[in-house]
BAFI-3210 file (N, C-alpha, C; in Angstrom, 3 decimals, decimal comma, padded with zeros to 6 digits):
// residues 198
n [1|2|3|4|5|6|7|8|9|10|11|12|13|14|15|16|17|18|19|20|21|22|23|24|25|26|27|28|29|30|31|32|33|34|35|36|37|38|39|40|41|42|43|44|45|46|47|48|49|50|51|52|53|54|55|56|57|58|59|60|61|62|63|64|65|66|67|68|69|70|71|72|73|74|75|76|77|78|79|80|81|82|83|84|85|86|87|88|89|90|91|92|93|94|95|96|97|98|99|100|101|102|103|104|105|106|107|108|109|110|111|112|113|114|115|116|117|118|119|120|121|122|123|124|125|126|127|128|129|130|131|132|133|134|135|136|137|138|139|140|141|142|143|144|145|146|147|148|149|150|151|152|153|154|155|156|157|158|159|160|161|162|163|164|165|166|167|168|169|170|171|172|173|174|175|176|177|178|179|180|181|182|183|184|185|186|187|188|189|190|191|192|193|194|195|196|197|198]
n.u [-032,546|-029,570|-029,452|-027,939|-027,198|-024,948|-021,965|-021,224|-022,986|-021,957|-023,031|-023,970|-025,514|-026,235|-025,037|-023,264|-021,617|-020,479|-019,061|-017,222|-015,745|-014,629|-012,948|-011,246|-009,971|-008,669|-006,856|-005,460|-004,075|-002,501|-000,843|-000,125|-000,503|-002,734|-004,402|-007,224|-010,574|-011,304|-013,574|-014,045|-011,664|-011,911|-013,994|-012,957|-010,821|-011,465|-012,354|-010,065|-008,349|-009,693|-009,369|-006,612|-006,446|-007,843|-006,093|-003,904|-004,616|-004,284|-005,460|-007,507|-010,242|-010,246|-008,878|-010,728|-012,765|-011,553|-011,196|-013,802|-014,310|-012,125|-011,413|-009,212|-006,755|-003,967|-003,512|-004,596|-002,828|-000,489|-001,283|-001,544|001,003|003,062|002,189|000,635|002,480|004,158|002,765|002,543|003,169|001,717|-001,144|-003,697|-004,486|-003,192|-003,072|-002,820|-004,205|-003,533|-004,052|-004,307|-005,191|-007,381|-009,004|-008,221|-010,549|-013,199|-012,858|-012,907|-012,018|-008,938|-007,130|-004,490|-004,314|-002,473|-000,357|001,149|004,588|005,185|006,636|008,901|008,094|007,327|009,766|010,963|009,329|009,899|012,623|012,451|011,097|013,038|015,107|013,838|013,484|016,167|016,990|015,356|016,302|018,874|018,283|017,123|019,325|020,968|019,444|019,417|020,863|024,350|025,858|028,543|030,736|031,839|034,557|034,300|036,400|037,689|037,822|035,654|036,389|035,793|033,281|033,818|032,525|030,184|030,399|028,020|026,438|027,036|024,529|023,340|023,420|020,888|020,867|019,961|018,303|016,745|015,171|013,591|012,104|010,517|009,029|007,492|005,912|004,302|002,844|001,329|-001,992|-004,367|-005,888|-009,386|-011,226|-012,920|-016,434|-017,571|-018,617|-021,675|-022,864|-024,198|-026,151|-025,502]
n.v [028,422|029,360|031,570|033,444|031,179|029,591|027,589|024,015|020,980|018,443|015,957|014,820|014,422|017,034|016,542|014,476|015,746|017,816|016,324|015,037|017,221|018,205|016,060|016,142|018,650|018,203|016,097|017,512|019,504|017,796|016,472|018,505|018,614|017,500|015,310|015,593|015,827|018,592|020,148|019,435|020,325|023,090|023,599|022,877|024,580|027,395|026,803|025,706|027,914|029,662|028,363|028,668|031,434|031,799|030,415|032,085|034,140|033,053|032,621|031,560|031,408|031,301|028,897|027,108|027,426|026,379|023,743|022,947|022,418|020,862|017,765|016,328|016,626|016,719|017,652|020,190|021,330|021,275|023,046|025,504|025,784|025,381|025,852|028,274|030,344|030,348|031,748|034,301|036,871|037,062|038,087|036,399|033,985|031,415|028,952|026,890|025,805|023,287|022,137|018,825|017,047|014,842|012,151|008,701|006,478|007,627|010,142|012,479|015,809|016,352|017,698|019,278|020,249|022,415|023,708|026,916|027,148|024,569|023,206|021,716|019,254|017,872|017,487|015,870|013,565|012,746|012,125|009,974|008,101|007,679|006,540|004,186|002,899|002,473|000,722|-001,451|-002,247|-003,049|-005,253|-006,956|-007,443|-008,888|-011,162|-012,386|-015,171|-015,606|-015,711|-017,280|-015,482|-016,159|-015,701|-014,677|-015,329|-017,491|-020,816|-023,493|-026,780|-029,645|-031,972|-035,348|-038,036|-040,378|-043,894|-046,146|-048,589|-052,079|-054,428|-056,843|-060,211|-062,601|-065,953|-068,833|-070,731|-069,328|-067,799|-069,797|-070,740|-068,522|-068,363|-070,716|-070,165|-068,134|-069,511|-071,418|-072,307|-070,425|-071,462|-071,873|-069,916|-071,090|-070,681|-068,466|-069,742|-069,496|-069,183|-072,038|-074,350|-077,788]
n.w [-008,495|-006,713|-004,892|-002,329|-000,929|000,914|001,079|000,680|000,256|-000,060|-000,470|001,924|005,177|007,611|010,158|009,540|007,651|009,208|011,127|009,449|008,440|010,806|011,487|009,255|009,572|011,980|011,317|009,431|010,907|012,316|010,408|008,729|006,041|003,692|001,351|-000,630|-002,050|-004,243|-003,596|-000,900|000,225|-000,170|001,552|004,036|004,413|005,314|007,917|009,121|009,028|010,702|013,146|013,522|013,770|016,167|017,844|017,801|019,510|022,032|024,668|027,492|026,818|023,973|023,662|024,697|022,838|020,564|021,415|021,423|018,806|017,794|018,966|019,930|022,345|022,174|019,605|019,766|021,585|020,044|018,042|019,441|020,592|018,645|015,921|015,858|016,792|014,545|012,619|013,641|012,735|010,462|008,718|008,282|005,607|005,897|004,777|001,768|-001,364|-003,595|-006,803|-007,918|-009,866|-011,814|-010,044|-010,200|-011,335|-010,412|-011,421|-009,933|-009,016|-007,593|-004,753|-002,864|000,421|002,297|004,935|004,906|004,622|005,171|003,299|003,506|004,327|002,048|000,745|002,651|002,531|-000,091|000,153|001,930|000,323|-001,677|-000,135|000,728|-001,723|-002,452|-000,386|-000,937|-003,454|-002,719|-001,080|-002,959|-004,619|-002,886|-002,529|-005,031|-006,808|-007,248|-010,384|-011,867|-013,893|-017,159|-019,243|-022,646|-024,250|-023,241|-023,924|-023,350|-022,133|-024,123|-023,223|-022,261|-024,150|-023,041|-023,160|-024,482|-022,414|-022,635|-023,482|-021,231|-021,899|-021,638|-020,398|-022,452|-021,150|-019,276|-020,971|-022,200|-020,033|-019,438|-021,781|-021,596|-019,401|-020,417|-022,389|-021,017|-020,181|-018,271|-015,191|-014,730|-012,404|-009,521|-008,844|-006,294|-003,161|-001,518|001,769|002,157|003,860|004,684]
ca.u [-031,394|-028,974|-029,124|-027,703|-027,004|-023,498|-021,471|-021,487|-023,575|-021,038|-023,778|-024,051|-026,396|-025,524|-024,202|-022,177|-020,724|-019,742|-018,116|-016,166|-014,897|-013,857|-011,880|-010,291|-009,182|-007,811|-005,739|-004,691|-003,129|-001,586|000,139|000,166|-000,670|-003,636|-004,907|-008,658|-011,200|-011,228|-014,734|-013,820|-010,557|-012,433|-014,852|-012,152|-009,834|-011,835|-012,433|-008,687|-007,797|-010,348|-008,736|-005,286|-006,693|-008,178|-004,884|-002,985|-004,999|-003,606|-006,051|-008,309|-011,502|-009,976|-008,517|-011,976|-013,476|-010,892|-011,486|-015,184|-014,302|-011,117|-011,561|-007,925|-006,028|-002,579|-003,519|-004,841|-001,549|000,417|-001,792|-001,242|002,429|004,004|001,664|000,211|003,644|004,727|002,010|002,266|003,301|000,937|-002,552|-004,550|-003,853|-002,227|-003,097|-002,919|-004,790|-002,851|-004,807|-003,465|-005,688|-008,517|-008,764|-008,426|-011,734|-014,418|-012,515|-013,118|-010,864|-008,221|-006,329|-003,694|-004,465|-001,268|000,008|002,259|005,803|005,382|007,182|009,954|007,481|007,346|011,150|011,184|008,644|010,650|013,850|012,068|010,802|014,308|015,805|013,147|013,791|017,556|017,026|014,702|017,214|019,958|017,752|016,952|020,657|021,449|018,627|019,715|022,038|025,469|026,220|029,939|030,896|032,877|035,043|033,986|037,632|038,137|037,034|035,399|036,870|034,673|033,034|034,055|031,282|030,079|030,136|026,806|026,716|026,682|023,376|023,678|022,687|020,332|021,103|018,795|017,428|015,792|014,235|012,670|011,197|009,568|008,143|006,573|004,945|003,373|001,988|000,470|-003,320|-004,731|-006,967|-010,558|-011,489|-014,205|-017,346|-017,586|-019,738|-022,371|-023,058|-025,312|-026,085|-025,617]
ca.v [029,299|029,240|032,894|033,563|029,851|029,438|026,263|022,829|019,905|017,313|014,686|014,281|015,132|018,094|015,963|013,728|016,726|018,506|015,356|014,819|018,411|018,238|015,057|016,631|019,742|017,577|015,413|018,542|020,089|016,733|016,182|019,781|018,472|016,389|015,255|015,325|016,408|020,055|020,700|019,241|021,209|024,455|023,703|022,723|025,664|028,489|026,297|025,574|029,257|030,216|027,741|029,291|032,799|031,670|029,981|033,238|034,940|032,347|032,799|030,420|031,372|030,827|027,478|026,359|027,474|025,419|022,402|022,628|021,944|019,790|017,000|015,778|017,636|016,824|018,492|021,565|021,765|021,549|024,245|026,692|025,896|025,406|026,393|029,677|031,251|030,409|032,738|035,452|038,126|036,942|038,447|035,533|033,270|030,472|027,682|026,978|024,649|022,945|021,150|017,680|016,444|013,947|010,894|007,534|005,745|008,415|011,399|013,644|016,708|016,227|018,855|019,150|021,366|022,409|024,932|027,645|026,913|023,126|022,639|020,757|017,934|017,232|017,043|014,767|012,402|012,299|011,479|008,671|007,212|007,312|005,623|002,892|002,282|001,997|-000,454|-002,557|-002,725|-003,774|-006,548|-007,789|-007,861|-009,932|-012,362|-013,023|-016,059|-015,103|-016,584|-017,000|-014,972|-016,832|-014,833|-015,260|-015,742|-018,776|-021,902|-024,587|-028,084|-030,518|-033,071|-036,680|-038,753|-041,642|-045,036|-046,864|-049,872|-053,278|-055,114|-058,169|-061,279|-063,596|-067,336|-069,393|-071,488|-068,380|-067,423|-070,913|-070,804|-067,417|-068,714|-071,744|-069,503|-067,382|-070,424|-072,227|-071,697|-070,125|-072,292|-071,038|-069,786|-071,678|-069,634|-068,384|-070,465|-068,718|-070,020|-073,005|-075,407|-079,140]
ca.w [-008,298|-005,368|-004,361|-000,878|-000,340|001,083|001,460|-000,144|001,062|-000,236|-000,499|003,280|006,103|008,340|011,215|008,885|007,035|010,273|011,704|008,460|008,391|012,055|011,348|008,259|010,149|012,995|010,638|008,732|011,863|012,749|009,352|008,074|004,583|003,376|-000,020|-000,646|-003,248|-004,275|-002,881|000,543|000,613|-000,111|002,733|005,254|004,505|006,220|009,298|009,615|009,231|011,879|014,315|013,692|014,265|017,593|018,567|017,902|020,683|023,131|025,993|027,915|026,075|022,610|023,764|024,877|021,553|019,657|021,932|021,069|017,411|017,681|020,214|020,398|023,127|021,705|018,396|020,232|022,164|018,914|017,366|020,251|020,955|017,510|014,659|015,999|016,772|013,195|011,850|014,518|011,973|009,219|008,894|007,454|004,485|006,482|004,035|000,306|-002,040|-004,849|-007,566|-008,278|-011,102|-011,577|-009,337|-011,053|-010,885|-010,623|-012,098|-009,067|-009,020|-006,312|-004,354|-001,637|001,350|003,130|005,659|004,294|005,408|005,392|002,061|003,883|004,475|000,727|000,531|003,588|001,967|-001,269|000,635|002,485|-000,800|-002,308|000,762|000,677|-003,019|-002,385|000,489|-001,641|-004,505|-002,039|-000,648|-004,145|-005,079|-001,979|-002,718|-006,316|-006,780|-008,065|-011,504|-012,228|-015,255|-017,938|-020,304|-023,974|-024,928|-022,696|-024,484|-022,413|-022,574|-024,527|-022,284|-022,827|-024,392|-022,310|-024,030|-024,055|-021,759|-023,407|-022,884|-020,695|-022,580|-020,719|-020,873|-023,156|-020,233|-018,679|-022,034|-022,387|-018,877|-019,601|-022,890|-021,089|-018,519|-021,253|-023,162|-020,139|-019,996|-016,883|-014,672|-014,403|-010,965|-009,106|-008,361|-004,820|-002,531|-000,496|002,973|002,068|004,882|004,148]
c.u [-030,894|-028,559|-029,003|-027,592|-025,494|-023,156|-021,873|-022,030|-022,725|-021,740|-023,921|-025,089|-025,568|-024,556|-022,997|-021,143|-019,867|-018,686|-016,937|-015,199|-014,057|-012,690|-010,813|-009,386|-008,219|-006,607|-004,866|-003,662|-002,119|-000,475|000,607|-000,007|-001,572|-004,073|-006,371|-009,260|-011,192|-012,365|-014,550|-012,717|-011,037|-013,343|-014,037|-011,208|-010,260|-011,938|-011,039|-008,090|-008,415|-009,717|-007,367|-005,442|-007,033|-006,938|-003,897|-003,328|-004,368|-004,158|-006,995|-009,591|-011,295|-009,595|-009,770|-012,805|-012,891|-011,204|-012,925|-015,256|-013,341|-011,095|-010,236|-007,088|-004,590|-002,482|-003,734|-003,561|-000,557|000,019|-001,403|000,254|003,350|003,461|001,289|001,396|004,286|004,060|001,710|002,322|002,437|-000,538|-003,426|-003,787|-002,798|-002,121|-003,112|-003,519|-004,076|-003,654|-003,869|-003,892|-006,831|-008,102|-009,062|-009,615|-012,990|-014,140|-012,764|-011,854|-010,220|-007,385|-005,574|-003,902|-003,265|-001,070|001,156|003,479|006,045|005,910|008,245|009,387|007,509|008,744|011,460|010,557|009,404|011,938|013,555|011,807|012,074|015,085|015,173|013,453|015,217|017,673|016,435|015,621|018,390|019,516|017,586|018,292|021,214|020,709|018,956|020,924|023,123|025,840|027,660|030,056|032,070|033,269|034,728|035,215|038,151|037,228|036,883|035,897|035,686|034,534|033,223|032,731|031,300|029,713|028,875|027,163|026,246|025,546|023,794|022,794|022,222|020,600|019,836|017,833|016,364|014,746|013,189|011,652|010,130|008,561|007,106|005,486|003,896|002,383|001,044|-000,879|-003,619|-005,896|-008,151|-010,815|-012,844|-015,101|-017,381|-018,831|-020,345|-022,732|-024,263|-025,092|-026,310|-026,654]
c.v [029,208|030,617|032,839|032,210|029,595|027,991|025,158|021,725|018,633|015,960|014,035|015,036|016,144|017,522|015,219|014,690|017,423|017,592|015,129|016,008|018,548|017,266|015,518|017,705|019,191|016,914|016,410|019,182|019,051|016,537|017,416|019,746|017,278|016,480|014,829|015,890|017,933|020,690|020,587|020,163|022,646|024,670|023,671|023,899|026,802|028,054|026,204|026,952|029,936|029,665|028,371|030,704|032,786|031,301|031,128|034,143|034,382|032,738|031,624|030,284|030,832|029,346|026,617|026,342|026,475|023,986|021,974|022,036|020,767|019,043|016,469|016,859|017,811|017,707|019,956|022,147|022,116|022,845|025,514|026,888|026,060|026,102|027,870|030,645|031,390|031,513|033,999|036,783|038,139|037,225|037,634|034,886|032,305|029,173|027,942|025,680|024,464|021,874|020,060|017,075|015,498|012,651|009,737|006,751|006,535|009,771|012,638|014,494|016,704|017,466|018,534|020,420|021,336|023,750|025,608|027,502|025,445|022,435|021,591|019,352|017,155|016,680|015,835|013,475|011,849|011,589|010,088|007,662|006,745|006,309|004,234|002,162|001,726|000,737|-001,676|-003,132|-003,501|-005,163|-007,492|-008,296|-008,974|-011,240|-013,100|-013,950|-015,534|-016,127|-016,265|-016,583|-015,658|-015,902|-015,455|-015,766|-017,089|-019,864|-023,007|-025,898|-028,950|-031,695|-034,402|-037,407|-040,089|-042,753|-045,746|-048,222|-051,024|-053,993|-056,510|-059,216|-062,309|-064,995|-067,921|-070,152|-070,573|-067,966|-068,512|-070,981|-069,719|-067,738|-069,733|-071,099|-068,761|-068,302|-071,228|-071,544|-071,483|-070,992|-071,399|-071,038|-070,387|-070,574|-069,588|-069,053|-069,570|-069,686|-070,906|-074,074|-076,778|-079,929]
c.w [-006,862|-004,839|-002,840|-000,176|-000,283|001,420|000,508|000,755|001,013|-000,155|000,852|004,095|006,890|009,368|010,634|008,302|008,090|010,890|010,761|008,421|009,653|011,999|010,358|008,836|011,196|012,351|009,876|009,669|012,354|011,719|008,602|006,555|004,324|001,924|000,032|-001,925|-003,127|-003,475|-001,367|001,041|000,759|001,100|004,030|005,481|005,450|007,680|009,917|009,903|010,452|013,158|014,591|014,246|015,752|018,406|018,735|019,091|021,957|024,502|026,268|027,096|024,651|022,618|023,909|023,583|020,555|020,092|021,639|019,657|017,228|019,004|020,770|021,078|022,652|020,457|018,781|020,834|021,066|018,209|018,118|020,466|019,745|016,263|014,757|016,046|015,391|012,364|012,657|013,761|010,709|009,498|007,944|006,318|004,966|005,688|002,530|-000,228|-003,380|-005,565|-008,063|-009,608|-010,796|-010,880|-010,268|-010,503|-011,168|-011,262|-011,272|-009,032|-007,638|-006,052|-003,071|-000,825|002,282|003,814|004,937|005,214|005,701|004,137|002,358|004,052|003,166|000,446|001,415|003,069|000,767|-000,866|001,192|001,371|-001,490|-001,463|000,738|-000,622|-003,032|-001,539|-000,205|-002,710|-003,897|-001,626|-001,831|-004,669|-004,209|-002,215|-004,013|-006,208|-007,721|-009,129|-011,896|-013,687|-015,941|-019,072|-021,660|-024,705|-024,420|-023,232|-023,448|-023,004|-022,988|-023,573|-023,003|-022,975|-023,661|-023,293|-023,555|-023,471|-022,637|-022,694|-022,438|-021,382|-021,562|-021,275|-021,500|-022,251|-019,638|-019,710|-022,235|-021,260|-018,988|-020,694|-022,443|-020,226|-019,331|-021,958|-022,298|-019,969|-018,517|-016,470|-014,347|-012,905|-010,654|-008,582|-006,841|-004,249|-001,478|000,635|002,923|003,131|004,241|004,935]
res [m|r|h|r|v|a|g|r|k|l|g|r|t|t|s|h|r|l|a|m|l|r|n|m|v|t|s|f|f|d|r|e|r|i|q|t|t|l|a|k|a|k|e|a|r|p|l|a|e|k|m|i|t|l|a|k|k|d|d|l|h|s|r|r|q|v|l|r|f|i|s|r|k|d|i|v|t|k|l|f|d|t|l|a|p|r|f|s|t|r|q|g|g|y|t|r|i|l|r|v|g|p|r|q|g|d|g|a|e|m|a|v|l|e|l|i|g|s|e|w|l|v|e|k|e|q|k|k|k|l|e|k|a|k|e|k|s|k|r|l|k|k|a|r|p|t|i|p|k|v|s|p|y|v|k|e|k|p|k|a|k|k|e|p|r|a|k|e|k|k|p|p|a|e|k|k|a|k|a|k|k|k|t|e|p|k|k|p|k|s|p|p|t|r|g|k|k|k]
***
């Protein structure tokens, strides 16, 4: 029984698990939206919310506490300058988990962990995909060779048939010479002589 046992081990050692969660939270604040397994998302969510709560205090001690967990200074700056003011009036619940479905391959349950208020990122990604698809279709149209369209009502002119060339007749003298060459017996070759001294 797992009485009073909190957290998930995620099939990793303590150091590996902590390093993975730190990296996940860092990339989460960088992109504001990550896709991972449901178990990992549930483990990373409270850590991310704790970092936002510390950033809302906006003092030196809280900044040092965040830097102890998130090693990238640019992400910490973004967290304190842009993300924390966004949630200044909100008392917790800064993130949401959306289930996506099973992963192809091993069937692991996938989920999207995102910051509340970052819905515009999804629209931005969709617009980018549409623009890329349009550009690709334009490039393919340019690459295709243009085939001239012929109206079905216009009849093509029948091509003139070429007359077969008349075979050149060889003179009888040449035929006789060829026949003689064929009938002449070939001379037997002399055996090769090996270097015999006389």
